[in-house]
C-alpha positions in Angstrom: 51.5 -15.3 19.9 48.5 -13.8 21.7 47.5 -12.1 18.4 47.6 -15.4 16.5 45.7 -17.2 19.3 42.9 -14.5 19.1 42.7 -14.8 15.3 42.5 -18.6 15.6 39.8 -18.4 18.2 37.7 -16.0 16.1 38.1 -18.2 13.1 37.2 -21.3 15.0 34.1 -19.7 16.5 33.0 -18.4 13.1 33.4 -21.9 11.7 31.3 -23.4 14.4 28.6 -20.8 14.1 28.4 -21.1 10.3 28.2 -24.9 10.3 26.0 -25.5 13.3 22.3 -25.0 13.9 21.0 -25.3 10.3 18.2 -27.7 9.6 17.3 -28.8 6.2 13.7 -28.0 5.4 11.9 -30.8 3.6 10.6 -29.8 0.3 6.9 -30.4 -0.4 6.2 -33.1 -2.9 6.1 -31.8 -6.4 3.9 -33.3 -9.0 4.1 -32.9 -12.8 0.4 -33.7 -13.1 -1.8 -30.8 -14.3 -4.6 -29.6 -12.0 -8.1 -30.3 -13.1 -9.5 -27.6 -15.5 -12.2 -26.6 -13.0 -9.6 -26.0 -10.3 -7.6 -23.8 -12.7 -10.7 -21.9 -13.9 -11.7 -21.3 -10.3 -8.3 -20.0 -9.3 -8.2 -17.7 -12.4 -11.6 -16.3 -11.6 -10.5 -15.4 -8.2 -7.4 -13.8 -9.6 -9.4 -11.2 -11.7 -9.3 -7.9 -9.8 -12.7 -6.2 -9.2 -11.8 -3.4 -11.5 -11.6 -5.9 -14.4 -14.6 -7.9 -13.5 -17.7 -7.6 -15.7 -21.1 -7.5 -14.2 -23.8 -6.1 -16.4 -26.7 -7.2 -14.2 -25.9 -5.3 -11.0 -27.7 -1.9 -10.8 -26.1 -0.9 -7.5 -27.8 0.7 -4.5 -29.1 4.2 -4.7 -31.5 6.6 -6.4 -31.1 5.3 -9.9 -33.2 2.3 -10.6 -33.4 2.4 -14.4 -31.5 4.4 -17.1 -31.6 4.0 -20.8 -28.8 5.5 -22.8 -29.4 7.0 -26.3 -27.5 5.3 -29.1 -25.8 8.6 -29.9 -23.5 10.4 -27.4 -24.8 13.8 -26.4 -21.7 15.8 -27.1 -22.8 18.9 -25.1 -23.7 16.7 -22.1 -20.3 14.9 -22.4 -18.4 18.2 -22.5 -20.2 19.3 -19.3 -19.4 15.9 -17.8 -15.8 16.3 -18.7 -15.7 19.6 -16.9 -17.3 18.1 -13.8 -14.9 15.1 -14.0 -11.8 17.3 -14.2 -13.0 19.5 -11.3 -14.3 16.8 -9.0 -12.8 13.4 -9.9 -9.2 13.8 -11.1 -7.8 13.9 -7.5 -8.4 10.2 -7.4 -9.1 9.0 -11.0 -7.3 9.2 -14.3 -9.3 8.5 -17.4 -7.1 5.8 -18.8 -5.1 4.3 -16.0 -5.4 3.0 -12.4 -4.6 5.7 -9.8 -6.0 6.0 -6.3 -9.3 4.8 -7.8 -10.1 2.8 -11.0 -9.9 4.3 -14.5 -13.3 5.0 -16.1 -12.0 3.9 -19.5 -14.3 1.1 -20.8 -16.4 1.2 -17.6 -19.7 0.8 -19.6 -18.4 -2.5 -20.9 -18.1 -3.8 -17.3 -20.9 -2.0 -15.3 -24.4 -1.0 -15.9 -25.2 2.8 -16.3 -27.3 2.6 -13.1 -24.4 1.0 -11.1 -22.1 3.8 -12.3 -24.5 6.6 -11.4 -25.3 5.0 -8.0 -21.6 4.7 -7.2 -21.1 8.4 -8.1 -24.2 9.5 -6.1 -24.2 7.1 -3.2 -20.6 5.8 -2.7 -20.9 5.3 1.1 -23.8 2.9 1.0 -22.5 1.2 -2.2 -19.1 0.4 -0.5 -21.0 -0.9 2.6 -23.6 -3.1 0.9 -22.7 -3.8 -2.8 -20.4 -6.8 -3.1 -18.6 -5.4 -6.2 -18.1 -2.0 -4.6 -16.7 -3.8 -1.5 -14.2 -5.7 -3.7 -13.2 -2.4 -5.4 -12.6 -0.8 -2.0 -10.3 -3.7 -1.1 -8.5 -3.6 -4.4 -7.8 0.1 -4.0 -6.3 -0.3 -0.5 -9.4 0.7 1.4 -9.5 4.2 -0.2 -13.2 5.0 -0.2 -14.7 7.0 -3.0 -15.5 10.5 -1.7 -19.1 11.7 -2.0 -18.8 14.8 -4.1 -22.5 15.6 -3.6 -23.1 15.8 -7.3 -26.6 16.3 -8.6 -28.2 13.5 -10.7 -27.8 15.8 -13.7 -24.1 16.2 -13.0 -23.6 12.5 -12.5 -25.5 11.8 -15.7 -23.2 14.2 -17.6 -20.1 12.5 -16.1 -21.6 9.2 -17.3 -22.0 10.6 -20.8 -18.3 11.8 -20.7 -17.3 8.2 -19.8 -19.1 7.1 -23.0 -16.6 9.2 -25.0 -13.5 7.6 -23.5 -12.0 5.2 -26.0 
């Protein structure tokens, strides 16, 4: 009898706990109306990650003020740049996919050559003062680009290597 009473008490308490104390949350009003196109465009623009944004006017902050690329890729310089890239950059970057840092594949379609070289040569100041570099820092979980202390010639060779990535 005591056993049955204990079981009945436990069941009754369970029933009271499971039924009591719940509040129905009111659902927010839902509308089938479409948002205005400008609102959609603004929200989509904000949704584009910094690594996918295109800005071909920003030259960045650093020693490189102007740089003109030859129409043809200098294969010897690109080979040297590939060696530097493999030695100094692959800890954080993969040529064709996002890793700790962004992939350089197609970078010249999104950034100016000056911006790229300034980011390689001057990453600390770029991430402090350049809006796009700040966004990249945020996108990549606050992992700053390490200053590898490359020379301008080495950075230029790495840039030439980036031109070969397809």
